[in-house]
PLY file of the C-alpha trace (Angstrom):
ply
format ascii 1.0
element vertex 155
property float x
property float y
property float z
element edge 154
property int vertex1
property int vertex2
end_header
19.23 -19.77 -1.43
21.10 -18.11 -4.22
18.91 -16.94 -7.15
16.57 -19.95 -6.93
14.13 -18.66 -9.60
16.54 -17.59 -12.37
15.75 -19.03 -15.76
12.73 -21.05 -14.87
9.11 -20.96 -16.03
6.41 -19.00 -14.18
4.84 -22.19 -12.66
8.16 -23.37 -11.21
8.91 -19.87 -9.93
5.52 -19.71 -8.18
6.18 -23.15 -6.69
9.60 -22.12 -5.35
8.15 -18.88 -3.94
5.40 -20.79 -2.11
7.84 -23.29 -0.62
10.27 -20.56 0.33
7.61 -18.70 2.19
7.01 -21.80 4.30
10.65 -21.98 5.51
10.05 -19.77 8.48
10.41 -21.89 11.61
11.04 -19.88 14.79
14.72 -18.72 15.25
15.63 -19.67 11.70
17.29 -17.36 9.17
17.02 -18.03 5.43
19.22 -15.92 3.24
17.59 -15.45 -0.13
19.49 -13.65 -2.91
17.58 -12.46 -5.90
17.56 -9.87 -8.72
13.76 -10.20 -8.79
12.99 -7.48 -6.32
9.22 -8.34 -6.24
10.21 -11.71 -4.78
12.11 -9.98 -2.01
9.11 -7.76 -1.31
6.86 -10.80 -0.91
9.13 -13.22 0.82
11.57 -11.35 3.04
11.04 -9.96 6.47
14.28 -8.01 6.21
16.00 -6.78 3.06
19.58 -5.68 2.32
20.12 -3.72 -0.80
23.61 -4.39 -2.22
25.63 -2.77 -4.92
29.18 -3.61 -6.01
29.56 -5.81 -2.86
28.46 -3.16 -0.35
25.24 -3.03 1.61
23.66 0.31 0.88
20.53 -0.06 3.04
19.04 -2.77 5.27
15.74 -3.20 7.09
12.12 -4.15 6.66
10.36 -2.96 3.48
8.67 -0.21 5.37
11.87 0.90 7.07
13.65 1.04 3.65
10.83 3.06 2.11
10.97 5.67 4.98
14.82 5.67 5.10
15.58 5.75 1.38
12.54 7.67 0.25
10.29 7.12 -2.64
7.48 8.81 -4.38
3.96 7.66 -5.18
3.10 7.65 -8.85
-0.42 9.01 -9.32
-2.13 8.49 -12.65
-5.34 10.40 -13.43
-7.45 9.45 -16.48
-10.44 11.39 -17.79
-11.78 13.85 -20.24
-9.40 16.73 -20.08
-6.76 18.50 -22.13
-3.01 17.90 -21.92
-2.57 21.00 -19.84
-2.33 20.22 -16.13
-5.46 21.01 -14.20
-5.56 24.60 -13.10
-5.26 25.77 -9.50
-4.98 22.20 -8.05
-1.41 21.89 -9.48
-0.40 25.50 -9.48
-0.97 25.63 -5.67
0.13 22.12 -5.06
2.47 21.62 -2.11
6.16 20.98 -2.56
6.94 17.47 -3.51
4.39 17.22 -6.36
5.84 16.97 -9.84
4.02 16.50 -13.15
5.76 13.49 -14.79
3.67 13.66 -18.02
0.55 15.36 -19.25
-1.35 14.36 -22.38
-5.02 14.52 -23.33
-6.98 12.25 -20.95
-3.93 11.21 -18.92
-1.93 12.96 -16.21
0.92 11.31 -14.36
2.25 12.86 -11.18
5.11 12.00 -8.86
4.17 12.73 -5.20
6.07 12.65 -1.99
4.34 11.83 1.29
3.81 8.07 1.66
0.27 8.03 0.31
-1.04 11.00 2.25
0.43 13.53 -0.28
-1.29 11.69 -3.13
-4.63 11.68 -1.42
-4.32 15.37 -0.60
-3.43 16.18 -4.20
-6.39 14.13 -5.53
-8.73 15.96 -3.30
-7.52 19.23 -4.80
-7.74 18.01 -8.33
-11.34 16.66 -7.84
-12.40 19.94 -6.14
-10.96 21.88 -9.11
-13.64 20.22 -11.30
-11.48 17.94 -13.42
-13.49 15.32 -15.29
-11.99 12.16 -13.87
-12.80 8.67 -15.05
-10.14 6.78 -13.04
-7.32 7.26 -10.62
-4.46 4.93 -9.53
-1.84 5.37 -6.87
1.19 3.26 -7.12
3.40 3.36 -3.96
7.12 3.14 -4.37
8.43 -0.41 -4.96
11.65 -2.04 -3.88
12.73 -1.61 -7.52
12.25 2.19 -7.19
14.14 2.18 -3.93
17.01 0.18 -5.49
17.29 2.58 -8.43
17.22 5.58 -6.05
20.10 4.15 -4.11
22.25 2.81 -6.93
21.54 5.26 -9.72
19.36 4.92 -12.84
22.07 4.74 -15.47
23.10 1.48 -17.11
26.61 0.51 -16.24
29.10 -2.30 -16.59
0 1
1 2
2 3
3 4
4 5
5 6
6 7
7 8
8 9
9 10
10 11
11 12
12 13
13 14
14 15
15 16
16 17
17 18
18 19
19 20
20 21
21 22
22 23
23 24
24 25
25 26
26 27
27 28
28 29
29 30
30 31
31 32
32 33
33 34
34 35
35 36
36 37
37 38
38 39
39 40
40 41
41 42
42 43
43 44
44 45
45 46
46 47
47 48
48 49
49 50
50 51
51 52
52 53
53 54
54 55
55 56
56 57
57 58
58 59
59 60
60 61
61 62
62 63
63 64
64 65
65 66
66 67
67 68
68 69
69 70
70 71
71 72
72 73
73 74
74 75
75 76
76 77
77 78
78 79
79 80
80 81
81 82
82 83
83 84
84 85
85 86
86 87
87 88
88 89
89 90
90 91
91 92
92 93
93 94
94 95
95 96
96 97
97 98
98 99
99 100
100 101
101 102
102 103
103 104
104 105
105 106
106 107
107 108
108 109
109 110
110 111
111 112
112 113
113 114
114 115
115 116
116 117
117 118
118 119
119 120
120 121
121 122
122 123
123 124
124 125
125 126
126 127
127 128
128 129
129 130
130 131
131 132
132 133
133 134
134 135
135 136
136 137
137 138
138 139
139 140
140 141
141 142
142 143
143 144
144 145
145 146
146 147
147 148
148 149
149 150
150 151
151 152
152 153
153 154
């Protein structure tokens, strides 16, 4: 199927996605091309990332995440100043970067496929930061695509 959900409304897109996910009889391969990477994440057992006609990476979503890399985005919300929390971040392991810090919101980029984010959060909480909410967003296929192909807009 070549771009089956381009230019259609959300209900039709959902209908196509549901029908596509049922096309999995044993020993059958369905090739599904899309620019909507969240569709590929949901529907495909194996994924090939292509750029300029060349396959840059191929495998399951988990294999691609391991092979290509990716960082968790950790967002901490609470009652604190824009300065990053003290010792927790000063002594943080390699692979932790402060993406943005503003009053009440701290965004971090963390390597380690989930474990690094959990370790960092333990340190932040132990440091006494007044936290109201925490979210951890694992790398998406979109993030992996951008890591492989570059982040700049091109022709």
